[in-house]
N, C-alpha and C positions, 0 to 999 in steps of 0.2 A: 708934155713931163720928162724932166731927164733924169735914168734911173741908172741903177748896175745895173752891169751886165748879166747877160743868164751861160752855162753851159747845164754840159749834160752828161750823167754819167751811167751807163748802160752796164748792167748786170749779164745781158743775153741772156732772158728769163725764154724757159722753153714750154709751150704753151702744154697743159695736157690733153695727152688724144694727141701728140706729134712728136717727133725726134727732134734731129739736135740741128740737124742740116738747115732747115725753115729759120729758126734760130738764128743761127747761125748768120744764114744768107742778109737775112734786115740788117744785124749794123751797120752795112758799109752803105747799103737803103738811107737806111735812116739818119746817116750820119752825114748823107747827100743830104737832103728834106735839113738837117739842122742845118748844116750852111748855108743854105740859102735862104732863110731863116734869120740869121744875123743872129745865130749862139755862138760864144766866142770859142768852148772848146768843148772837145767833145771827147772822153774818160774811157777807161775799160777796166773793169774790178776783176779782181782774179778771188776764184772760187773753186777747191776744190773739193773733191767726193761727193759730189752730187749731181743728183738726179731732174732737179729742175733749171739749174742753170749752166750755160753752155762758155764758161769762161778759164777755163785754168788754161791759158796763157795769153797773157793781156800782150804780149810782144808781137804775136802770131795777130794777133787783129789788128792793134793797131798799124799793125802794116798795111794790113786788108783794107784799112778805116783810109789813112793818110793815102795810098793807091786809088783810093775812089774819089777824093773830095781836089780841093785846089787850095783853097785860103786857109777855112775851120785848124784849130791847135787842135792837135790829137794827143793823148798818150793816158796814160796809167792814175788808177785811181782805186787803188793802189796794188801797188808789184807789192806784194809779203817780203819781208823779206828775212823770217825766222829760221826757211831754210834751204836762202839759197846764200852763194862767197855771193861780195864788194866783185872780186874781180865778173863773174858769171854775167849781175845787172850793168856791169860799163858797158861791158861787151855789148847786149843786145840793143842798150840805148843809145853806142856806138853807129854802131850800127842803122840803126832805125835813121840817127842824125845826118848818115852821109846816104842814104835814100833824097828824106824827104828833109831835105836842107831848108833848119828855120820853125819848124813847123810841131815839132816832138817836144810833149813836158813828163819829166819824169816824177812821180807823185810817188812816198816811200813810207810801208804801212807799217812802224813795229806789232809784229806777229813774234808765235810764239815759238819754239824749238829746244831742241834739247838743248839740255842749258842756259836759258832765257826762263822765265816768269812769261803762264801766261795772259796774267793779266797788266794792265798799269797802271803802278802807284800812285794816287796823289797827297800833296801835302794833309794829315792829320783829320777830321770833325768828327762833323755831328750826320748820321744821313739823310740828307737832304729832302725831305714829303716834297708832293705836287701841290705844285700853284701856280695859278696865272699872271705874265708877267708884262703889263704893256701891250693885253691882250693879246699875248701870247702863250702856248700850255708848255712849262714844266714841270712835263711830270717826275716819279721820285726816279731814280735808276734803275734798272732792272740788273738784277745779279746774272749774269752770266756763265757763274761759273756750270750753275746744272747740266750745260750744253760744251763752255770748252771742257774742265775733267769732267765726261762722262769718260766708259770704257771706252767704247769706241774713240769720239775723238783723241785719245791716245794712241791709239793703233794705230789709227789714219794717220796721228803727226808722225811716227814713229816712219812710215810709206814715204817720207816726204825730203827723210835726211838719208843719206850712206853708214851704213853703223860705224858708232861713234863720235859720227862730226858733233862738233861744238858751233852753235852760231856764235858769235861775237856782241859781244856786247855794243846794242843800238847807238854807242855816242859812235864807237868802233867804225862801225860798218859805215856808218852815214858817210866820215870823216876819211875813212877807203874808198867812197863812192865819188867823192867831188876832188878827190884826188886824183882816179884815172880819168876822171870827164877833166878835168883841166891841163890833164899829159905831163901830171907833177905828182906822180904816187914813185915813193922811198922804199926803198928795204929800212932797216934800221942801223944799217950800212952806208948808206947815200945812196945804194946803187938802185936807179932807175927802174924799173914796172911797167908797159905802156898796154893799156885793153888792144890800144887801135891807134893809127897812129896819126896824129896829134888830137887825140880823144874829141872827146864833143864842148866845148866849152861854152858855147853857145844855147847847153839844155835849160831850161828850167832845170831844178829841184825844190819840188813841195815836199812837206813832210806831210800827213793826214793823222789825224787822232781826234778821241770820243772820248777824252778826259781830262782834265786840267793837270793829268801824270805828266812822263820823259817823253813821250812825243810833243809836245805844245812847249814845253818848259826848253826843246835845245831845239827845235825850230824857231822860237825866242835868239835865243841861246847869237848860232847859225846867219842870223837875222835875215834865214825863208822865209817863202809864202807857204802860209799854214794855211789847210782844210779843215772846218770842223762839223764833228757828223752832229745830225737833227734826224737824219732815214734810219738809222738805224738802233742805236744810244742817246737820244734827244734830253737826256734829263743831265746829262751830263754838259751839255755844249753852249754854258754860262761860263762853269768851270773854264771849259779847256780855251777859250777865248782871253778869259781873264787871265791865263797861266802866260798865255803866247806871248799876249802886251806887257804884260807884266816881265817878263822876263826877255825884252826883245833888247839887243841889239843889234846897228847899224850893219846890215851886209857890204857885198859886193853889185848887189842890185836894188836891195832897197833901202833907202836910208829908214825906210818906217815901213809898220810892221802893215803885212799887207792879208788881208784873214777873207776867206771864203767861208760858205756855208750850205751847208745838204740835206738837200730834204727831198721826204716823198713827195709826189703834185700828181695830181691830178685832176683834166679840166673834160670839161664838160656842155653840149650844149647845154641837158638842161641837170634839173638836180635828183631828177629816177635816176636816168645813167651816172649818174655821178654815186647816187648810192649803191647801183647793181656792183661796180667797178672798186668800192670799196670796200665793200662783202668779199671776195676777190681777194684783196689784201689780206684782209681780216682771215679769214681762214690760210692764207697759205704762212701768216705769221703763226700761226696756230699750229699748225701742222708743225709746222720746225719746233717751236718752242713744246711741244706735246714730245718731244722725241723723234719723231716721224721724219727728219733732215729738211734742206734743202726741198721740195717736191717741186714735182712739174706746176706748172699755174694754174690753177682750176680754172676753170667756164661762172656761171653765173647759177645756175643749173648746181652744181657741185657744193659751191660757195652757201648757198641759204638750204639744202639739205640739212646741213651740219644741227644737229637740237644746241646748241652751246652753255652750256653750266656758266654760273655765275663763278667757278671757280676761272675756268677759262676765260670769262671775260676780262678778270680784276691781272688774268697770266698776259692776256694782250692788251693791255690799256693803255700799255704809257707809246704803243705802236698806231694803235688804234687815233687815238686822243690827236695825236699830229704829222698824219694822213692829211695834208692839204688838201680834201678833190670838194671839188663843188663846179656852180659854175663862173664865166671867167672875172667876174667883178669880186665875188665872192671868193678866188683864189687871190688874185693879186693882192686884197685888201690884205690878206694873212698873211705872203711872204713876204709884201711890203710893212706888216708890223714886222715879222720876223730881220731883216735888216737894219730894219734901224733900230732896235734894243740888240744886235750883235752887233751893233756898224761895219757888216759884214761890209769887203767893195766888191765885192762877187757872192753872186749865186747857182750852186748847182745842185740841179733839177733831176730825180730820178723818178721815172714815170715806167711802169709798168698795169698788163692785163691780160684779160686771154687772146682780148681778138687782136694785134696787131693794127689795122688800122682805125685800132680806136688810139693805137699808142698816137700814132702817127695824126690825129684830130687833135690830141690834147697836149701835143708841139707846136701847132698850125694857133691852137685857141688861145695858146699862152704866151708865146709868141706877139702875138697877136695887141691882143688886152696890157700887155707888159710895157707896151709901147705906145700905143696909142695915148 
């Protein structure tokens, strides 16, 4: 059976009881494995102020992954634009393209920054309720304001920008990045400015988004490929996909919408082992949403030691109900249903477990089952 391609998004999880170095060294090694198994892309996420994720500098990890591989595409999922200038982003990716010509993707995320609102605002309407659509769980959207608007998050955001710096409006920033990559950027008076000799016109630019807000609409208007989020904000994946398609105008590289959908996945040889790793995931999400931040990834013993309250179960219900974990045939069935519902041309999987060998095994089992 012919299926859509699979790609990987790596958050560089740090297992509890370890330091970041093994987690970082596992990233290029796992990318080589993904390449050997036929995955199309290997993307690196960006996270800051995290005790549990070793990915504050995607460009550095992208270079390490690209150096360790030969054919798989390598990129960002996503560069957080709210604290960066268009020039600095373009410089990084022009340099990466010069080093690894033809294999670099630039995924952009609309993140908060001074002068830019935290959340994307989609067109108004009633708040959706949890439902199942064609076999796919679509939970009620989670309100992230308790995390993103917390005093700690606001203080951290200040450290990401120079004093007094203001983030450009997202459409202006994306336009500037595209201009720099094409080596066609001009000041208002027409004077050219080059981020890198010749730019990097062959680097595909993606937009990533978790709602039907500005990222999805802008990706459509510019004819860019778009990656919709079912792994962190699954309740709005259909809104995101729909807004992208509705806004789409053909661009230089894509005459038709090109949608990828990212999902949390774990594949095990037994249902019992899948449930153990799913418990790790649930505990990790609970800690974050309870105010503990993105902690080191717990062991199964640490996960099952916590006594859950009904309120905590509800707090993480959107994530636990959409974590696609199980034996190969179960995971393939659920992923195929997600692909059919969204019409995705590609699926991006995130995988995490305390034991690095478990993640490697999950990648193998999924690749074998998906393409069988």
